[in-house]
C-alpha positions in Angstrom: 38.8 -10.1 52.4 42.1 -9.3 50.9 44.2 -6.9 53.1 45.9 -4.2 51.9 49.5 -3.1 53.3 50.9 0.2 52.1 54.9 1.1 51.9 57.7 2.9 50.4 59.4 -0.6 49.0 58.8 -4.0 49.4 61.6 -7.1 49.4 60.5 -10.7 49.0 63.0 -12.7 50.6 64.6 -12.6 54.3 68.4 -13.8 53.2 71.4 -11.9 53.3 70.7 -9.7 50.1 67.6 -9.1 51.0 67.8 -7.9 54.2 70.8 -5.6 53.5 68.8 -3.8 51.0 65.8 -3.6 53.4 68.2 -2.3 55.9 69.9 0.4 53.6 66.7 2.0 52.6 65.4 1.7 55.7 68.3 3.9 57.3 67.7 6.3 54.3 64.3 6.9 55.6 62.1 4.4 53.6 59.3 2.2 55.1 60.3 -1.3 54.0 58.3 -4.5 54.5 59.9 -7.9 54.0 58.2 -11.0 52.8 59.3 -14.5 53.9 57.7 -17.5 52.2 59.2 -20.0 54.7 57.7 -19.7 58.3 61.2 -19.0 59.7 63.8 -16.4 58.3 67.4 -16.4 56.8 66.7 -18.1 53.4 70.3 -19.7 51.9 72.1 -17.3 54.3 71.3 -19.4 57.7 72.5 -22.0 56.2 76.1 -20.9 54.8 79.0 -20.7 55.8 78.5 -16.9 56.8 81.6 -15.5 55.0 82.0 -12.7 52.6 84.7 -12.1 50.4 85.1 -8.4 50.3 88.8 -7.3 48.8 90.3 -3.9 50.4 88.0 -4.3 53.3 88.4 -2.8 56.6 89.7 -5.8 58.0 91.4 -7.2 54.7 93.3 -4.0 54.8 95.1 -4.6 58.0 95.8 -8.2 57.6 97.2 -7.6 53.8 98.4 -4.4 53.2 99.8 -4.5 50.1 96.8 -5.8 48.2 95.8 -3.4 45.7 93.2 -2.4 43.5 94.5 -3.7 40.5 95.7 -6.9 41.7 92.0 -7.4 42.5 90.3 -5.8 39.0 93.6 -8.5 37.2 92.1 -11.2 39.2 88.5 -11.1 38.8 89.4 -10.6 35.1 91.2 -13.7 34.9 88.1 -15.6 37.1 85.4 -14.4 35.2 86.8 -14.4 31.7 84.5 -13.8 29.2 81.6 -12.7 31.5 84.0 -10.0 32.7 81.6 -7.4 33.5 83.9 -3.9 34.0 81.1 -1.9 35.6 79.6 -4.3 37.9 83.3 -5.2 38.8 84.2 -1.9 39.8 80.9 -1.0 41.6 81.9 -4.0 43.7 85.4 -3.3 44.4 84.2 0.5 45.4 81.5 -0.4 47.5 82.5 -3.6 48.9 84.3 -1.7 51.6 81.8 0.9 52.0 79.1 -1.7 52.7 81.2 -3.4 55.6 81.9 0.2 57.4 78.0 1.0 56.9 76.8 -2.4 58.3 79.4 -2.5 61.6 78.8 1.4 62.7 75.2 1.6 62.0 74.2 -2.3 62.8 74.2 -5.2 65.0 76.1 -6.9 61.9 79.8 -7.6 63.0 82.5 -9.2 61.0 85.7 -10.8 62.0 88.6 -11.6 59.7 89.4 -14.8 58.4 93.0 -16.8 57.3 91.3 -17.5 54.3 93.8 -17.8 51.2 91.9 -17.0 47.6 90.5 -20.2 46.2 93.1 -20.0 43.4 95.9 -17.6 44.9 98.6 -18.5 42.5 96.6 -16.6 39.4 97.0 -13.1 38.5 96.4 -11.3 41.3 95.3 -13.8 43.5 96.4 -13.3 47.7 97.1 -15.8 50.0 95.1 -13.3 52.9 92.5 -10.5 53.4 89.7 -10.9 51.0 87.3 -13.0 53.2 85.4 -12.1 56.2 83.3 -14.1 58.6 79.9 -13.0 60.3 81.2 -12.8 64.0 79.3 -15.5 66.5 75.5 -14.2 68.1 73.6 -15.0 70.8 70.6 -15.1 69.0 68.8 -13.8 72.5 68.7 -10.8 71.1 66.0 -11.5 68.5 63.9 -11.9 71.3 60.4 -13.3 70.8 61.7 -13.9 67.2 64.7 -16.2 68.3 62.2 -19.1 67.3 61.7 -17.7 63.7 65.2 -17.7 62.6 66.1 -20.9 59.9 68.1 -23.3 62.1 71.6 -24.3 60.7 72.0 -27.1 58.2 71.3 -30.7 59.8 73.9 -32.6 58.7 76.3 -30.3 59.5 75.7 -29.9 63.0 77.0 -32.2 65.9 73.6 -32.7 67.9 72.7 -28.9 66.6 76.0 -27.7 67.7 77.5 -25.7 64.8 80.9 -25.3 64.0 82.6 -21.9 63.2 83.7 -22.1 59.5 87.1 -21.0 60.5 90.2 -23.6 60.4 91.0 -22.6 64.0 87.7 -23.2 65.5 87.2 -26.5 63.4 90.8 -28.3 64.1 90.3 -28.2 68.0 87.4 -30.6 66.9 89.7 -32.8 64.7 92.2 -32.9 67.4 89.8 -33.4 70.8 91.1 -36.9 71.0 94.9 -36.3 70.7 95.1 -32.5 72.4 94.2 -31.4 75.4 93.8 -28.3 74.9 91.7 -29.3 72.2 90.0 -31.6 74.1 89.4 -28.9 76.6 88.0 -26.4 74.2 85.4 -29.1 72.5 84.5 -30.3 76.3 83.5 -26.6 77.0 81.5 -26.3 73.7 79.9 -29.4 74.2 78.5 -28.4 77.7 77.8 -24.7 77.2 75.6 -26.4 74.1 74.0 -28.8 76.2 72.7 -26.4 79.2 71.4 -24.1 75.8 69.8 -27.0 74.4 67.8 -28.1 78.3 67.0 -24.5 78.4 66.2 -23.1 75.0 65.4 -26.3 72.7 68.5 -25.1 70.4 71.6 -24.1 70.5 71.6 -19.9 71.2 75.2 -18.9 70.4 75.4 -19.1 66.4 78.2 -19.0 63.9 78.3 -18.8 60.5 75.7 -18.1 58.1 73.5 -18.4 61.2 74.8 -15.7 63.0 75.2 -13.7 59.5 71.0 -14.6 58.9 70.7 -13.3 62.7 72.7 -10.4 63.0 70.8 -8.7 59.8 67.3 -9.9 61.2 68.1 -8.5 64.3 69.4 -5.2 62.4 66.0 -5.2 60.4 63.5 -5.7 63.7 65.6 -2.8 65.2 64.7 -0.8 62.9 61.2 -1.5 62.6 61.4 -3.5 59.3 58.5 -6.0 59.3 59.3 -9.5 58.4 56.5 -10.9 57.4 57.5 -15.0 57.6 55.0 -17.7 56.0 54.2 -15.2 53.4 54.7 -16.5 49.7 54.2 -14.0 47.4 52.3 -14.8 43.8 52.5 -12.1 41.7 54.1 -8.5 40.9 51.4 -6.1 40.2 52.1 -3.2 37.6 50.6 -0.3 36.7 51.5 1.6 33.6 54.1 -1.1 33.4 55.8 0.5 36.4 55.7 -2.4 39.5 53.8 -1.2 42.4 53.4 -3.7 44.9 52.7 -7.9 45.3 49.9 -10.1 45.7 50.8 -12.4 48.4 49.1 -15.1 50.6 49.9 -13.8 54.4 48.6 -16.0 57.6 45.4 -14.2 57.7 44.4 -14.6 54.0 45.6 -12.6 50.7 47.4 -9.8 50.8 48.2 -6.7 48.5 51.0 -5.1 49.5 51.3 -1.7 47.9 54.7 -0.3 47.6 55.0 3.3 46.1 58.7 2.9 45.3 59.5 -0.8 44.1 59.6 -4.1 44.6 62.9 -6.1 45.3 63.2 -9.8 44.5 65.3 -11.7 46.8 64.0 -15.2 46.4 67.5 -17.0 46.5 67.7 -17.9 43.2 66.2 -21.4 41.6 67.8 -24.3 42.8 65.0 -26.4 44.0 63.2 -25.5 40.7 63.0 -29.2 39.2 62.3 -27.7 35.5 65.1 -25.3 35.6 67.7 -26.6 36.7 66.9 -29.5 34.2 67.9 -27.4 31.8 70.4 -25.4 33.2 72.6 -28.0 34.5 74.4 -30.1 32.4 74.6 -33.4 34.7 70.7 -33.4 34.9 70.3 -32.9 31.4 71.8 -36.2 31.0 69.8 -37.7 33.4 72.5 -37.7 36.6 70.9 -37.1 40.0 71.1 -33.4 41.6 70.6 -33.3 45.7 70.8 -29.4 46.8 71.1 -28.6 50.8 69.8 -25.4 49.8 66.2 -24.4 51.5 63.1 -26.4 49.6 61.4 -23.1 49.8 64.1 -21.8 46.3 61.9 -22.9 43.7 62.8 -19.9 41.3 59.4 -17.8 42.6 61.4 -14.5 41.7 62.9 -15.7 38.7 59.7 -17.1 37.4 57.6 -13.4 38.4 60.5 -11.4 36.9 60.2 -14.0 33.7 56.3 -13.5 33.1 56.8 -9.6 33.3 59.0 -9.9 30.6 62.7 -10.1 32.0 65.9 -11.3 30.4 67.1 -14.9 32.5 68.5 -16.5 29.8 71.3 -19.1 31.3 74.5 -18.0 30.1 77.2 -19.4 32.6 78.4 -22.8 31.5 78.7 -23.3 35.5 75.2 -21.7 36.6 75.4 -22.9 40.1 78.3 -23.0 42.8 78.7 -26.8 42.9 79.3 -28.8 46.1 79.7 -32.4 46.2 77.4 -33.8 48.4 76.1 -37.2 49.8 72.8 -38.6 50.6 72.5 -39.3 54.6 69.9 -41.7 55.4 67.9 -41.3 58.6 66.2 -43.9 60.7 62.8 -42.7 60.0 63.2 -43.4 56.2 64.3 -39.6 55.2 67.2 -38.4 54.1 69.7 -35.5 54.5 72.0 -33.8 52.3 75.8 -33.7 53.5 78.1 -30.8 51.8 81.5 -32.3 51.6 83.2 -28.8 52.5 86.2 -30.6 54.4 87.0 -34.2 54.0 88.5 -33.8 50.6 90.9 -31.8 51.7 92.4 -34.2 54.4 95.8 -36.5 53.4 94.7 -40.0 52.6 91.3 -39.2 51.2 91.0 -39.3 47.2 88.1 -39.5 44.9 87.7 -41.7 42.0 85.0 -41.7 39.5 83.1 -45.6 38.9 86.3 -46.8 36.7 88.6 -46.3 39.7 90.7 -43.6 38.4 91.0 -40.4 40.2 90.1 -37.6 38.2 90.9 -33.8 39.8 92.8 -32.6 42.6 90.4 -33.1 45.3 92.0 -30.5 48.0 90.7 -27.8 45.2 87.6 -25.8 45.9 84.2 -27.5 46.0 83.2 -25.6 42.9 86.4 -26.3 40.9 85.8 -30.0 41.9 82.3 -30.1 41.4 83.3 -28.4 38.0 85.5 -31.3 37.1 83.2 -33.9 38.1 80.5 -32.7 35.9 83.4 -32.6 32.9 85.0 -36.1 33.9 81.0 -37.9 33.4 80.4 -36.1 30.3 78.5 -38.6 28.2 77.3 -40.6 31.2 73.8 -40.6 32.8 75.4 -40.6 36.3 77.5 -37.5 37.5 79.5 -39.3 40.9 83.1 -40.2 42.5 83.3 -42.3 45.5 85.3 -40.9 48.1 88.1 -43.9 49.3 90.2 -44.0 52.2 91.7 -46.4 55.1 91.0 -47.3 58.7 93.6 -45.1 59.8 92.3 -41.7 58.3 88.5 -42.5 58.8 89.2 -43.1 62.2 91.5 -39.5 62.6 88.7 -37.5 60.2 85.6 -39.0 59.4 84.3 -39.5 55.9 81.5 -37.3 55.4 78.4 -37.4 57.7 80.6 -40.3 59.7 82.7 -38.6 62.5 86.0 -39.8 63.6 87.0 -42.3 66.3 85.6 -42.9 68.9 82.4 -42.2 66.8 81.0 -45.7 65.9 80.5 -46.5 61.7 78.5 -49.0 62.3 74.9 -47.3 61.9 76.6 -46.2 58.5 77.9 -49.0 57.3 74.0 -51.1 57.9 72.4 -47.9 56.5 74.6 -48.2 52.9 75.9 -44.4 53.8 79.4 -46.4 53.5 81.0 -49.1 52.1 83.7 -51.5 53.2 86.2 -53.7 52.6 89.0 -56.2 53.8 90.7 -55.0 50.6 90.6 -52.5 47.6 88.6 -55.3 45.5 86.4 -56.5 48.1 85.5 -52.3 48.9 85.1 -51.8 44.7 82.9 -54.8 44.4 80.7 -53.5 47.5 80.9 -49.8 45.9 79.9 -50.9 42.5 83.3 -49.6 41.5 85.7 -51.5 38.8 88.2 -53.3 41.2 91.5 -53.4 38.7 90.8 -49.5 37.8 91.0 -48.9 41.5 93.8 -51.0 42.6 95.6 -49.5 40.0 94.8 -46.2 41.2 95.5 -46.5 44.9 99.0 -48.5 43.6 100.4 -45.3 41.5 99.0 -42.9 44.4 100.7 -44.4 47.2 104.1 -44.5 44.9 104.3 -40.4 45.3 101.9 -40.5 48.8 104.3 -42.1 50.9 106.6 -39.2 50.3 103.7 -36.3 50.5 103.6 -36.0 46.7 100.9 -36.4 44.7 102.3 -37.3 41.4 99.2 -36.7 39.2 97.3 -33.8 40.5 99.7 -32.1 43.0 97.6 -31.8 46.0 98.8 -29.3 48.3 100.5 -26.9 46.1 99.1 -24.2 46.5 97.9 -22.3 50.0 94.3 -22.9 49.6 94.8 -27.0 49.6 96.7 -26.4 52.8 94.3 -24.1 54.3 91.5 -27.0 55.0 94.0 -29.7 55.4 96.2 -31.1 58.4 98.9 -28.8 58.8 100.0 -31.3 61.7 100.5 -33.9 58.7 103.8 -33.6 57.3 105.1 -33.0 54.5 102.2 -32.1 53.1 99.2 -31.8 55.0 97.0 -33.0 52.1 98.6 -36.3 51.1 98.7 -39.1 52.8 99.0 -42.7 51.6 95.9 -45.2 51.5 97.3 -48.5 52.8 95.9 -49.9 55.9 93.0 -51.7 55.5 89.9 -51.9 56.0 89.0 -49.5 53.5 86.1 -47.7 53.1 84.4 -45.9 50.3 81.2 -43.2 50.4 79.5 -41.8 47.2 79.1 -38.4 46.3 76.8 -36.9 43.4 76.4 -33.2 42.8 74.7 -30.7 44.6 74.9 -26.9 44.8 75.1 -23.9 47.3 73.3 -21.9 45.3 72.3 -20.8 41.5 74.9 -18.3 39.7 72.9 -17.1 36.5 69.5 -15.7 37.0 67.7 -12.3 36.3 69.5 -9.9 34.3 70.0 -6.8 35.6 71.4 -3.4 35.5 74.4 -2.5 38.1 72.0 -0.9 40.4 69.7 -3.7 40.2 67.0 -2.9 38.1 65.7 -5.7 36.4 66.3 -5.6 32.4 64.2 -6.8 29.5 65.6 -8.9 26.5 66.2 -5.4 24.8 68.2 -4.1 27.6 65.2 -1.6 29.0 64.6 -1.7 32.4 61.2 -2.8 34.3 60.2 0.7 36.2 60.4 -0.2 39.5 61.3 -3.5 39.7 64.7 -4.9 40.9 66.9 -7.9 41.7 69.5 -9.0 44.1 71.3 -12.3 45.8 70.8 -15.2 44.1 67.9 -14.1 42.1 70.4 -11.6 40.1 72.9 -12.9 37.7 76.3 -13.0 39.6 79.0 -10.5 39.0 81.2 -14.0 39.0 80.5 -15.0 35.7 79.9 -18.8 36.8 82.9 -19.1 38.4 84.1 -19.1 42.1 87.1 -16.8 43.1 87.2 -17.1 46.8 85.2 -17.8 49.9 82.4 -15.5 50.2 82.0 -14.8 46.8 78.0 -15.0 47.6 77.1 -13.2 49.9 80.0 -10.6 49.5 78.8 -9.7 46.2 75.2 -10.2 47.6 75.2 -7.5 50.4 77.2 -5.4 48.1 74.9 -4.8 45.6 72.0 -5.1 48.3 73.5 -1.8 49.7 73.7 -0.3 46.1 70.3 -1.3 45.3 68.8 0.0 48.3 70.7 3.1 48.3 69.8 3.6 44.6 66.1 3.2 45.6 66.1 5.6 48.5 67.9 8.4 45.8 64.8 8.2 43.4 62.7 8.2 46.3 64.2 11.8 47.5 65.2 10.1 50.3 67.6 12.2 52.7 71.8 11.4 52.4 
């Protein structure tokens, strides 16, 4: 028997965008239900860095009072190029700060400033500080009995389940733990606290980054009486007289129909795990290359597919239709594997990236998206899209490499599993890794010529504040550059992944799903990664996914409430 649930608004997806929309609408008095396909809530948000790019927000104005609307507008126009959408950009800039103020004033969602520069701080309108904020750390015991339903963080970027805050200030202590007494004490306290949490609760309870953002938003929703129905995949959006009136889903107790008086919001996380769609959208997959996404396996493009079935425009327009992330495959002892996103190692001095021919192709200290885009283009015409990170024994002992941790953690297991390749000479390393030996030797020889003096003569690593931000400030004269010279040498194969899709459902500024003729499907909305990004397939700064996603969720929630005649 089909269960029937009635509400004002149904939101499909429990990531930051979906929960921001639900909370906003509920605060305006609407009866909201959130449906989640997986048995845990949080979506891609729970696995992310938890950063929001919100120019001219309340935190940023304190950090950088000289920043201006004109500068931000110039930067976004520069970054989005031919996909610059003036109306959407103006809405984002006007409502982003209001969104932050609303959530900090009205909910359990709180933020702290970061020191992140824009990813292209030297571009017109770019800045070195003040546009990115971070979810404040959170004690998930605040979720009560729902604590077990919070999606855990990505396994490959935790240490025995312990999360690292995505701020450089936190991470530097872990890299310096064996060299600084202050850092050693800091790390020791974190470890002791975490081990106590594992013993008592079976997981870390003091969470950071995206896990904190997901938890804070979920607590805010639950506090407002918004049910988050997990293990409830949606199969179909129902229509009556051309208007979205609810959804059909598979609930915990069988089929259910959710009737929504004021609309349906799709917030299903885009299509990074939709094999057929990414085969058309991603150039490296089209030519037969490997793609490993660390996003949730449940992000199979459900929202995009349901909207497309109703006539929505979901054409792929962007050249870079996802937030590219170089990743490596981490083999586990049980025969499974994890996906490691290379968020930090590429910035460190003494680590370079080469193609199979042994040659470098880009500034490895650029953003993950920029490095990914450069890799896709460098491998054009080839079946395989891959690079190898190269370093020597001094560098790997100091910083680690990918999933391999720095000294004193052993490397033997990673060498035996094939995750790392090792050679006493560069030629031997190249033979083990499948790289051209002569090309690698020539590349390292040329690189070292400048690197011994802190210079990257080919690609100018360390030339921007963003390059330097995630590098090693203690390494001088250039925190991004050191020679590769002391054997044995190490290599790690890296392929393409993503942090989520950029392209997707075409919408109006307020989130109405649009048909090919530009008309809206009444009552149907899309937010988050289901909706095509305002950034047009580019990545201007830390948090350009969560910032716009929560802002447009706030806009959409208010629009729906306005249409419903809710009180301001």
